[in-house]
N, CA and C of each residue as an Amber inpcrd file, in Angstrom:
protein
   609
   0.8400000  -1.1940000   0.0000000   0.0000000   0.0000000   0.0000000
   0.8740000   1.2420000   0.0000000   0.5470000   2.1850000  -0.8860000
   1.2650000   3.4510000  -0.9570000   0.2800000   4.6050000  -0.8260000
   0.7160000   5.6520000  -0.1390000  -0.0570000   6.8890000  -0.0600000
   0.8010000   7.9950000  -0.6600000   0.3550000   8.5110000  -1.7990000
   1.0250000   9.6460000  -2.4210000   0.5030000  10.9000000  -1.7250000
   1.4150000  11.6600000  -1.1040000   0.9820000  12.7040000  -0.1940000
   2.0290000  13.8060000  -0.1010000   1.6600000  14.8540000   0.6430000
   2.6190000  15.9000000   0.9890000   2.4630000  16.1890000   2.4760000
   3.5570000  16.3120000   3.2130000   3.4560000  16.4250000   4.6750000
   2.7520000  17.6860000   5.1620000   2.6630000  18.7340000   4.3540000
   1.9750000  19.9580000   4.7740000   0.5120000  19.9840000   4.3580000
   0.0660000  18.9520000   3.6750000  -1.3210000  18.8700000   3.2210000
  -2.1930000  18.2180000   4.2810000  -3.2090000  18.9610000   4.7490000
  -4.1330000  18.3810000   5.7110000  -4.9540000  17.2590000   5.1220000
  -5.2750000  17.3440000   3.8400000  -5.9850000  16.2480000   3.1740000
  -5.1310000  14.9820000   3.2030000  -3.8350000  15.1540000   2.9610000
  -2.9360000  14.0040000   3.0510000  -2.8690000  13.4800000   4.4750000
  -2.7750000  14.3980000   5.4330000  -2.6080000  13.9530000   6.8120000
  -3.7830000  13.1210000   7.2830000  -5.0030000  13.4980000   6.9020000
  -6.1480000  12.7340000   7.4050000  -6.0900000  11.2860000   6.9250000
  -5.5430000  11.0620000   5.7360000  -5.4120000   9.6960000   5.2220000
  -4.2640000   8.9650000   5.9080000  -3.1290000   9.6380000   6.0490000
  -1.9880000   9.0320000   6.7480000  -2.3800000   8.6930000   8.1890000
  -3.0830000   9.5990000   8.8380000  -3.5350000   9.3810000  10.2090000
  -4.4590000   8.1740000  10.3000000  -5.4390000   8.0990000   9.4220000
  -6.4040000   7.0020000   9.5160000  -5.7460000   5.6620000   9.2220000
  -4.8490000   5.6260000   8.2370000  -4.1350000   4.3830000   7.9560000
  -3.3580000   3.9240000   9.1870000  -2.7500000   4.8770000   9.9020000
  -2.0070000   4.5300000  11.1060000  -2.9460000   4.0420000  12.2080000
  -4.0930000   4.7000000  12.3620000  -5.0570000   4.2690000  13.3770000
  -5.5460000   2.8500000  13.1130000  -5.6030000   2.4810000  11.8310000
  -6.0280000   1.1250000  11.4630000  -4.8880000   0.1150000  11.5420000
  -3.6790000   0.5970000  11.8130000  -2.5260000  -0.2960000  11.9000000
  -2.0250000  -0.7790000  10.5560000  -2.2970000  -0.0230000   9.5080000
  -1.8820000  -0.4190000   8.1650000  -0.4380000   0.0010000   7.9060000
   0.2710000  -0.8320000   7.1880000   1.6670000  -0.5450000   6.8510000
   1.6980000   0.1220000   5.4740000   1.6090000   1.4370000   5.4720000
   1.5430000   2.1770000   4.2120000   2.8710000   2.8810000   3.9470000
   3.3460000   2.7620000   2.7120000   4.5330000   3.5060000   2.2900000
   4.1030000   4.9140000   1.8910000   4.7410000   5.9110000   2.4820000
   4.4050000   7.2930000   2.1710000   5.3120000   7.7930000   1.0510000
   4.6970000   8.2110000  -0.0490000   5.4430000   8.7180000  -1.2020000
   5.1750000  10.2150000  -1.2900000   6.2000000  11.0220000  -1.0350000
   6.0010000  12.4730000  -1.0410000   5.9450000  13.0000000  -2.4730000
   4.9100000  13.7720000  -2.7560000   4.7310000  14.4180000  -4.0530000
   5.1950000  15.8600000  -3.9060000   6.1440000  16.2770000  -4.7150000
   6.7300000  17.6090000  -4.6090000   5.7860000  18.6350000  -5.2320000
   4.8990000  19.1540000  -4.3910000   3.9210000  20.1250000  -4.8890000
   4.5860000  21.4070000  -5.3510000   5.6770000  21.7940000  -4.7070000
   6.3330000  23.0570000  -5.0360000   6.8950000  23.0520000  -6.4580000
   7.3020000  21.8770000  -6.9200000   7.8410000  21.7820000  -8.2800000
   6.7610000  21.4260000  -9.3010000   5.5080000  21.2760000  -8.8200000
   4.4110000  20.9680000  -9.7260000   4.3120000  19.5070000 -10.1140000
   4.8730000  18.6200000  -9.2740000   4.8410000  17.1900000  -9.6050000
   3.4230000  16.6560000  -9.7190000   2.4900000  17.2900000  -9.0250000
   1.0920000  16.8310000  -9.0470000   0.3780000  17.2030000 -10.3430000
   1.0180000  17.9920000 -11.1840000   0.4170000  18.3800000 -12.4600000
   1.0820000  17.6940000 -13.6520000   2.0050000  16.8130000 -13.3560000
   2.7250000  16.1090000 -14.4260000   1.9610000  14.8660000 -14.8580000
   2.1720000  14.4280000 -16.0970000   1.3730000  13.3310000 -16.6620000
   1.3460000  12.0700000 -15.8100000   2.4760000  11.7250000 -15.1990000
   2.5120000  10.4770000 -14.4360000   1.6150000  10.5510000 -13.2080000
   1.5300000  11.7300000 -12.5880000   0.6280000  11.8520000 -11.4430000
  -0.8110000  11.9950000 -11.9130000  -1.0430000  12.7680000 -12.9680000
  -2.3990000  12.9530000 -13.4760000  -3.0110000  11.6340000 -13.9470000
  -2.1540000  10.6710000 -14.2830000  -2.6590000   9.3450000 -14.6530000
  -3.2760000   8.6440000 -13.4490000  -2.8330000   9.0280000 -12.2380000
  -3.3950000   8.4500000 -11.0200000  -4.5930000   9.2550000 -10.5320000
  -4.5220000  10.5720000 -10.6880000  -5.6150000  11.4510000 -10.2720000
  -5.6810000  12.6210000 -11.2400000  -6.6620000  12.5810000 -12.1060000
  -6.8030000  13.6030000 -13.1300000  -7.0480000  14.9970000 -12.5920000
  -7.4520000  15.1030000 -11.3090000  -7.6460000  16.4110000 -10.7040000
  -6.3360000  17.0170000 -10.2090000  -5.2520000  16.2190000 -10.2350000
  -3.9520000  16.7410000  -9.8480000  -3.8500000  17.1240000  -8.3910000
  -4.4190000  16.3010000  -7.5130000  -4.4390000  16.6170000  -6.0850000
  -3.9330000  15.4290000  -5.2800000  -3.2600000  15.7490000  -4.1690000
  -2.9310000  14.7170000  -3.1810000  -4.0260000  14.7350000  -2.1170000
  -4.2440000  13.5710000  -1.4940000  -3.5250000  12.3110000  -1.5980000
  -4.1360000  11.3880000  -2.6510000  -3.3490000  10.3620000  -2.9750000
  -3.8230000   9.2400000  -3.7840000  -3.3860000   7.9650000  -3.0750000
  -4.2910000   7.0130000  -2.9820000  -3.9880000   5.7170000  -2.3780000
  -3.8110000   4.6850000  -3.4700000  -2.7200000   3.9300000  -3.3780000
  -2.5040000   2.7730000  -4.2450000  -2.5160000   1.5420000  -3.3460000
  -3.6320000   0.8380000  -3.3490000  -3.7810000  -0.3510000  -2.5160000
  -3.5880000  -1.5770000  -3.3950000  -2.3190000  -1.9130000  -3.6020000
  -1.9750000  -3.0670000  -4.4410000  -2.6490000  -2.9940000  -5.8120000
  -2.5670000  -1.8040000  -6.4120000  -3.1000000  -1.6150000  -7.7510000
  -4.4850000  -1.0170000  -7.8070000  -5.1890000  -0.9920000  -6.6760000
  -6.4790000  -0.2990000  -6.6120000  -6.1920000   1.1580000  -6.2820000
  -6.5100000   2.0560000  -7.2080000  -6.1950000   3.4670000  -7.0400000
  -7.4370000   4.2180000  -6.5720000  -7.2780000   4.9610000  -5.4710000
  -8.3740000   5.7640000  -4.9210000  -7.8440000   7.1650000  -4.6750000
  -8.5360000   8.1700000  -5.1910000  -8.1500000   9.5590000  -4.9350000
  -9.2840000  10.2620000  -4.2110000  -8.9640000  11.4430000  -3.6800000
  -9.8440000  12.2530000  -2.8320000  -9.7490000  11.7350000  -1.4030000
  -9.3550000  12.6460000  -0.4950000  -9.0810000  12.2490000   0.8830000
 -10.2750000  11.5690000   1.5430000 -11.4630000  12.1590000   1.4110000
 -12.6210000  11.5680000   2.0810000 -13.0200000  10.2390000   1.4610000
 -12.8800000  10.1230000   0.1390000 -13.1550000   8.8460000  -0.5180000
 -12.1960000   7.7660000  -0.0240000 -10.9440000   8.1570000   0.2070000
  -9.9640000   7.2010000   0.7160000 -10.3300000   6.7700000   2.1370000
 -10.7880000   7.7040000   2.9540000 -11.2270000   7.3380000   4.3070000
 -12.3530000   6.3040000   4.2400000 -13.3170000   6.5390000   3.3540000
 -14.4320000   5.5930000   3.2030000 -13.9110000   4.2330000   2.7520000
 -13.0200000   4.2440000   1.7650000 -12.4600000   2.9860000   1.2570000
 -11.7390000   2.2170000   2.3630000 -10.8670000   2.9020000   3.0920000
 -10.1120000   2.2250000   4.1390000 -11.0210000   1.7180000   5.2510000
 -12.0300000   2.5210000   5.6090000 -12.9570000   2.0910000   6.6560000
 -13.7250000   0.8440000   6.2290000 -14.1840000   0.8430000   4.9770000
 -14.9620000  -0.2950000   4.4760000 -14.1090000  -1.5480000   4.3250000
 -12.8630000  -1.3770000   3.8800000 -12.0390000  -2.5550000   3.5860000
 -11.2710000  -3.0750000   4.8030000 -10.7930000  -2.1550000   5.6530000
  -9.8650000  -2.5690000   6.6970000 -10.3460000  -2.2870000   8.1240000
 -11.3360000  -1.4430000   8.2810000 -11.6900000  -1.0270000   9.6280000
 -12.8870000  -1.7640000  10.1820000 -13.0220000  -1.7670000  11.4960000
 -14.2900000  -2.2150000  12.0750000 -15.3780000  -1.2330000  11.6580000
 -16.6140000  -1.7000000  11.6360000 -17.7140000  -0.8790000  11.1250000
 -17.9670000   0.3680000  11.9630000 -17.4000000   0.4180000  13.1630000
 -17.6080000   1.6010000  14.0070000 -17.0740000   2.8760000  13.3470000
 -16.0470000   2.7490000  12.5030000 -15.4940000   3.9270000  11.8490000
 -16.4580000   4.5220000  10.8240000 -17.2670000   3.6790000  10.2030000
 -18.2740000   4.1310000   9.2430000 -19.4980000   3.2400000   9.4370000
 -20.4160000   3.6520000  10.2890000 -21.5510000   2.8000000  10.6500000
 -22.3370000   2.3180000   9.4340000 -22.8680000   1.1050000   9.5470000
 -23.6250000   0.5110000   8.4490000 -25.0840000   0.9540000   8.4280000
 -25.6280000   1.3520000   9.5830000 -27.0360000   1.7250000   9.6150000
 -27.2420000   3.0670000   8.9280000 -28.4490000   3.2940000   8.4430000
 -28.7450000   4.4700000   7.6340000 -28.4870000   5.7710000   8.3850000
 -28.9540000   5.8430000   9.6320000 -28.7760000   7.0720000  10.4010000
 -27.3030000   7.3190000  10.7010000 -26.6070000   6.2820000  11.1420000
 -25.1890000   6.4290000  11.4610000 -24.3570000   6.8340000  10.2630000
 -24.6300000   6.1990000   9.1100000 -23.8880000   6.5370000   7.8940000
 -24.1730000   7.9680000   7.4610000 -25.4370000   8.3880000   7.5820000
 -25.8050000   9.7450000   7.1900000 -25.1370000  10.7790000   8.0860000
 -25.0470000  10.5000000   9.3810000 -24.4160000  11.4480000  10.2920000
 -22.9280000  11.6100000   9.9960000 -22.2810000  10.5120000   9.6300000
 -20.8730000  10.6090000   9.2140000 -20.7640000  11.3980000   7.9190000
 -21.6250000  11.0990000   6.9500000 -21.5650000  11.7840000   5.6680000
 -21.7630000  13.2880000   5.8250000 -22.6260000  13.6760000   6.7410000
 -22.8340000  15.1120000   6.9730000 -21.5140000  15.8110000   7.2700000
 -20.6930000  15.1960000   8.1400000 -19.4440000  15.8280000   8.5330000
 -18.3600000  15.6650000   7.4860000 -18.4420000  14.6210000   6.6670000
 -17.5290000  14.5480000   5.5190000 -17.8150000  15.7030000   4.5620000
 -19.0890000  16.0510000   4.4060000 -19.4530000  17.1900000   3.5710000
 -18.9360000  18.4950000   4.1740000 -19.0100000  18.6210000   5.4970000
 -18.4620000  19.8020000   6.1670000 -16.9560000  19.8880000   5.9360000
 -16.2820000  18.7440000   6.0190000 -14.8340000  18.7270000   5.7900000
 -14.4900000  19.1890000   4.3840000 -15.3100000  18.7960000   3.4120000
 -15.0700000  19.1790000   2.0190000 -15.5730000  20.5780000   1.7020000
 -16.4260000  21.1230000   2.5570000 -17.0130000  22.4370000   2.3190000
 -16.5190000  23.4760000   3.2880000 -17.1840000  23.5920000   4.4280000
 -16.8960000  24.6590000   5.3800000 -15.4690000  24.6230000   5.9220000
 -14.9320000  23.4220000   6.1570000 -13.5480000  23.3470000   6.6370000
 -12.5800000  23.7390000   5.5220000 -12.8250000  23.2390000   4.3200000
 -11.9310000  23.5400000   3.1970000 -11.9120000  25.0300000   2.8750000
 -13.0720000  25.6790000   2.9680000 -13.1690000  27.0880000   2.5910000
 -13.0590000  28.0340000   3.7800000 -12.8170000  27.4860000   4.9630000
 -12.6130000  28.2910000   6.1630000 -11.1990000  28.1180000   6.6880000
 -11.0060000  27.2830000   7.7030000  -9.6730000  27.1520000   8.2950000
  -8.6060000  26.6320000   7.3350000  -8.9700000  25.7350000   6.4350000
  -7.9710000  25.2410000   5.4800000  -7.5280000  26.3550000   4.5440000
  -8.4840000  27.1460000   4.0440000  -8.1480000  28.2500000   3.1370000
  -7.3170000  29.3070000   3.8510000  -7.6500000  29.5810000   5.1230000
  -6.8710000  30.5600000   5.8870000  -5.4280000  30.1080000   6.0230000
  -5.2290000  28.8210000   6.2520000  -3.8720000  28.2790000   6.3730000
  -3.1450000  28.2940000   5.0290000  -3.8770000  28.1220000   3.9470000
  -3.2450000  28.1740000   2.6210000  -2.6270000  29.5430000   2.3560000
  -3.2010000  30.5880000   2.9280000  -2.6510000  31.9300000   2.7350000
  -1.2750000  32.0400000   3.3780000  -1.1740000  31.6130000   4.6340000
   0.0630000  31.8170000   5.3870000   1.1400000  30.7800000   5.0660000
   0.7240000  29.5600000   4.7460000   1.6960000  28.4860000   4.5230000
   2.1060000  28.3850000   3.0550000   1.1470000  28.5970000   2.1480000
   1.4220000  28.4150000   0.7220000   1.2980000  29.6980000  -0.1010000
   0.9180000  30.8000000   0.5440000   0.8120000  32.0550000  -0.1920000
  -0.3970000  32.1560000  -1.0990000  -1.4700000  31.4340000  -0.7850000
  -2.6780000  31.4680000  -1.6180000  -3.3100000  32.8600000  -1.5850000
  -4.0200000  33.1950000  -2.6530000  -4.5480000  34.5390000  -2.8060000
  -5.9650000  34.7360000  -2.3050000  -6.3500000  34.0580000  -1.2330000
  -7.6870000  34.2390000  -0.6770000  -7.7670000  35.5380000   0.1180000
  -8.9820000  36.0080000   0.3490000  -9.2140000  37.1520000   1.2200000
  -9.1630000  36.6700000   2.6610000  -8.1650000  37.1250000   3.4020000
  -7.9300000  36.6000000   4.7480000  -9.1180000  36.8420000   5.6700000
  -9.6520000  38.0600000   5.6580000 -10.7790000  38.3600000   6.5490000
 -11.9720000  37.4630000   6.2480000 -12.2010000  37.2120000   4.9820000
 -13.3570000  36.3940000   4.5800000 -13.2120000  34.9550000   5.0610000
 -12.0520000  34.3410000   4.7950000 -11.9050000  32.9230000   5.1490000
 -11.7370000  32.7310000   6.6520000 -11.1170000  33.6880000   7.3430000
 -11.0290000  33.5960000   8.8080000 -12.4240000  33.7460000   9.4150000
 -13.2310000  34.6290000   8.8490000 -14.6140000  34.7570000   9.3060000
 -15.3880000  33.4690000   9.1210000 -15.2110000  32.8320000   7.9760000
 -15.8640000  31.5370000   7.7340000 -15.4080000  30.5090000   8.7580000
 -14.1100000  30.5250000   9.0580000 -13.5680000  29.5630000  10.0160000
 -14.2200000  29.7340000  11.3800000 -14.3510000  30.9620000  11.8350000
 -14.9540000  31.1850000  13.1570000 -16.4500000  30.8590000  13.1550000
 -17.1200000  31.1020000  12.0410000 -18.5250000  30.7090000  11.9490000
 -18.6680000  29.1970000  12.0830000 -17.8090000  28.4610000  11.3870000
 -17.8140000  26.9960000  11.4770000 -17.4750000  26.5360000  12.8880000
 -16.4240000  27.0980000  13.4700000 -15.9930000  26.6750000  14.7970000
 -17.0760000  26.9330000  15.8420000 -17.8070000  28.0250000  15.6820000
 -18.9230000  28.2810000  16.5900000 -19.9880000  27.2060000  16.4910000
 -20.2880000  26.7800000  15.2690000 -21.2660000  25.7020000  15.0730000
 -20.7560000  24.3870000  15.6530000 -19.4740000  24.0920000  15.4450000
 -18.8960000  22.8690000  15.9940000 -18.9090000  22.9010000  17.5170000
 -18.6070000  24.0640000  18.0810000 -18.5960000  24.2000000  19.5390000
 -19.9730000  23.8800000  20.1170000 -21.0140000  24.3990000  19.4850000
 -22.3790000  24.1230000  19.9540000 -22.7230000  22.6500000  19.7960000
 -22.3340000  22.0730000  18.6640000 -22.6220000  20.6650000  18.3960000
 -21.9450000  19.7560000  19.4150000 -20.7380000  20.1310000  19.8280000
 -19.9530000  19.2870000  20.7290000 -20.1870000  19.5940000  22.2030000
 -21.1170000  20.4880000  22.5000000 -21.3220000  20.9020000  23.8900000
 -21.6540000  19.7330000  24.8100000 -22.4270000  18.7680000  24.3000000
 -22.8550000  17.6360000  25.1350000 -22.5050000  16.2940000  24.5040000
 -21.4410000  16.2860000  23.7250000 -21.0300000  15.0300000  23.0920000
 -19.5180000  15.0310000  22.9300000 -18.9520000  13.8370000  22.8150000
 -17.5000000  13.7070000  22.7120000 -17.0050000  13.6870000  21.2740000
 -17.8470000  13.1790000  20.3550000 -17.4280000  12.9880000  18.9670000
 -18.4530000  13.6150000  18.0330000 -18.0580000  13.8590000  16.8040000
 -18.9160000  14.5960000  15.8750000 -20.1630000  13.8300000  15.4450000
 -20.0260000  12.5430000  15.1290000 -21.1110000  11.8350000  14.4490000
 -21.6930000  10.6680000  15.2280000 -21.0620000  10.2720000  16.3210000
 -21.5180000   9.0870000  17.0550000 -21.0180000   9.1920000  18.4920000
 -21.2480000   8.1360000  19.2680000 -20.7380000   8.1180000  20.6350000
 -19.3470000   7.4990000  20.6990000 -18.6840000   7.4110000  19.5600000
 -17.3390000   6.8690000  19.4430000 -16.6890000   7.5380000  18.2240000
 -15.3940000   7.4310000  18.0650000 -14.7490000   8.0660000  16.9110000
 -15.1660000   7.4190000  15.5930000 -15.3300000   8.2610000  14.5890000
 -15.6270000   7.8050000  13.2280000 -14.7060000   8.5550000  12.2660000
 -14.8260000   8.2180000  10.9970000 -14.0130000   8.9420000  10.0170000
 -14.4170000  10.4060000   9.9160000 -15.5800000  10.7750000  10.4310000
 -15.9600000  12.1880000  10.4880000 -14.9570000  12.9750000  11.3230000
 -14.5610000  12.4420000  12.4580000 -13.6080000  13.1160000  13.3260000
 -12.2280000  13.1990000  12.6770000 -11.8560000  12.1510000  11.9490000
 -10.5560000  12.1410000  11.2840000 -10.5400000  13.1600000  10.1520000
 -11.6490000  13.2550000   9.4090000 -11.7220000  14.2070000   8.3050000
 -11.6390000  15.6390000   8.7990000 -12.1710000  15.8970000   9.9810000
 -12.1860000  17.2560000  10.5200000 -10.8850000  17.6320000  11.2100000
 -10.1640000  16.6530000  11.7190000  -9.0780000  16.9360000  12.6480000
  -7.9810000  17.8570000  12.0980000  -7.3880000  17.5010000  10.9830000
  -6.1040000  18.0830000  10.5810000  -6.1570000  19.5970000  10.4370000
  -7.1230000  20.0870000   9.6540000  -7.1790000  21.5320000   9.4120000
  -7.6970000  22.3090000  10.6180000  -8.5210000  21.6830000  11.4440000
  -8.9570000  22.3510000  12.6720000  -7.7790000  22.4570000  13.6420000
  -7.0070000  21.3810000  13.7670000  -5.8640000  21.3870000  14.6780000
  -4.8380000  22.4360000  14.2960000  -4.6640000  22.6780000  13.0070000
  -3.6460000  23.6320000  12.5430000  -4.2640000  24.9680000  12.1290000
  -5.5070000  25.2090000  12.5240000  -6.1600000  26.4810000  12.1990000
  -5.3580000  27.6950000  12.6700000  -4.6900000  27.6520000  13.8470000
  -3.9090000  28.8250000  14.2570000  -2.8240000  29.2190000  13.2540000
  -2.3450000  28.2790000  12.4410000  -1.3650000  28.6240000  11.4210000
  -1.9680000  29.5620000  10.3740000  -3.2810000  29.5770000  10.2770000
  -3.9750000  30.4840000   9.3720000  -4.5620000  31.6860000  10.0810000
  -4.0390000  31.9920000  11.2820000  -4.5030000  33.1290000  12.0940000
  -5.9320000  32.9430000  12.6010000  -6.3290000  31.6970000  12.8070000
  -7.6280000  31.3850000  13.3940000  -7.3850000  30.9110000  14.8220000
  -7.7770000  31.7210000  15.7820000  -7.5170000  31.4350000  17.1950000
  -8.5540000  30.4510000  17.7330000  -8.0770000  29.3660000  18.3180000
  -8.9650000  28.3410000  18.8740000  -9.2470000  28.5390000  20.3580000
  -8.7210000  29.6010000  20.9480000  -8.7250000  29.7320000  22.4040000
 -10.1050000  29.5760000  23.0320000 -11.1370000  30.1410000  22.4240000
 -12.4610000  30.1280000  23.0660000 -13.2890000  28.8950000  22.7340000
 -12.7580000  27.9970000  21.9080000 -13.5290000  26.8250000  21.4820000
 -13.1120000  25.6100000  22.3040000 -13.5370000  25.5860000  23.5420000
 -13.0630000  24.5440000  24.4620000 -13.5510000  23.1600000  24.0730000
 -14.7790000  23.0320000  23.6010000 -15.2940000  21.7180000  23.2000000
 -14.5710000  21.2100000  21.9630000 -14.2860000  22.1040000  21.0390000
 -13.5390000  21.7260000  19.8390000 -12.1460000  21.2560000  20.2280000
 -11.5010000  21.9670000  21.1360000 -10.1600000  21.5640000  21.5580000
 -10.1870000  20.2200000  22.2830000 -11.2650000  19.9410000  23.0040000
 -11.3850000  18.6200000  23.6440000 -11.4880000  17.5240000  22.5820000
 -12.2050000  17.8020000  21.4990000 -12.2720000  16.8230000  20.4140000
 -10.8860000  16.5630000  19.8380000 -10.1220000  17.6220000  19.6070000
  -8.7710000  17.4500000  19.0810000  -7.9340000  16.5810000  20.0210000
  -8.0670000  16.8160000  21.3130000  -7.3060000  16.0290000  22.2880000
  -7.7340000  14.5630000  22.2760000  -9.0200000  14.3100000  22.0750000
  -9.4970000  12.9220000  22.0280000  -8.9210000  12.2020000  20.8040000
  -8.8970000  12.8900000  19.6720000  -8.2900000  12.2770000  18.4790000
  -6.8190000  11.9930000  18.7370000  -6.1320000  12.9480000  19.3440000
  -4.6920000  12.7880000  19.6000000  -4.3940000  11.6700000  20.5910000
  -5.3860000  11.2720000  21.3770000  -5.1950000  10.1980000  22.3530000
  -5.4850000   8.8160000  21.7710000  -5.9620000   8.7470000  20.5330000
  -6.2750000   7.4530000  19.9380000  -5.0030000   6.6570000  19.6710000
  -5.0170000   5.3500000  19.9210000  -3.8410000   4.5220000  19.6430000
  -3.4840000   4.5660000  18.1590000  -2.2190000   4.8410000  17.8830000
  -1.7700000   4.9300000  16.5050000  -1.7740000   6.3380000  15.9420000
  -2.1510000   7.3320000  16.7720000  -2.1870000   8.7100000  16.2950000
  -0.8170000   9.1490000  15.7900000  -0.8140000   9.8650000  14.6670000
   0.3980000  10.5100000  14.1570000   0.0880000  11.9900000  13.9700000
   0.9510000  12.8620000  14.4700000   0.6580000  14.2990000  14.4060000
   0.8090000  14.8650000  13.0040000   0.0960000  15.9500000  12.7640000
   0.2260000  16.7350000  11.5500000   1.3510000  17.7350000  11.7920000
   2.3020000  17.7680000  10.8830000   3.4720000  18.6260000  11.0570000
   3.0490000  20.0670000  11.3030000   3.7570000  20.7280000  12.2170000
   3.4770000  22.1250000  12.5270000   4.3830000  23.0350000  11.7080000
   3.8470000  24.1980000  11.3330000   4.6480000  25.1910000  10.6590000
   4.6580000  26.4750000  11.4780000   5.6900000  27.2550000  11.3090000
   5.7950000  28.5380000  11.9980000   5.0930000  29.5970000  11.1620000
   3.7700000  29.5780000  11.2120000   2.9700000  30.4830000  10.3900000
   1.8040000  30.9970000  11.2050000   1.2500000  32.1320000  10.7890000
   0.0700000  32.6730000  11.4430000   0.3210000  32.9540000  12.9150000
  -0.5860000  32.4890000  13.7570000  -0.4590000  32.7030000  15.1990000
   0.7040000  31.9160000  15.7810000   1.2160000  30.9450000  15.0390000
   2.3550000  30.1530000  15.5200000   3.6950000  30.7460000  15.0910000
   3.6590000  31.8470000  14.3600000   4.9070000  32.4190000  13.8480000
   5.7280000  33.0380000  14.9810000
């Protein structure tokens, strides 16, 4: 099993993290985003969208971070990571959509400005991040995990960019329930941290 990834990519980290939580022996292949390796024909043959991560599971190619989480949960994980019942599966899917939407266009986008020099409007994406974090804080007020009474891939999909939100000048100080969720993920057996950068509030 190979994971084509970049260590500063939160999308990559969520896949690397989940593979580790499942105890999978995955070879990490770093894709040099700075040199444009993800836009070259050999990489585009694996993922036509030119994005990391990509999973190569003995010739089965899966791209898109959340799709990879679903694949790994279905193939290698106990069903608790992605519940089989309709309500449980829907609750996980809701947060996968948040990870692909509000998280991507809020805290992830804010971090892209400071870490990668992206041309987003900082005030706009930081505002989105705080709007999302406020909703997450309310959701987590009386629960430990996002989608169930135990960890699911919803929590893994949300973790990386929320944990590194301060790198995008998004202060987590007042979101105590959100920070408790981050700590619970970090306490899971097999956890691997997302590399920190000296950017934003961490500079």
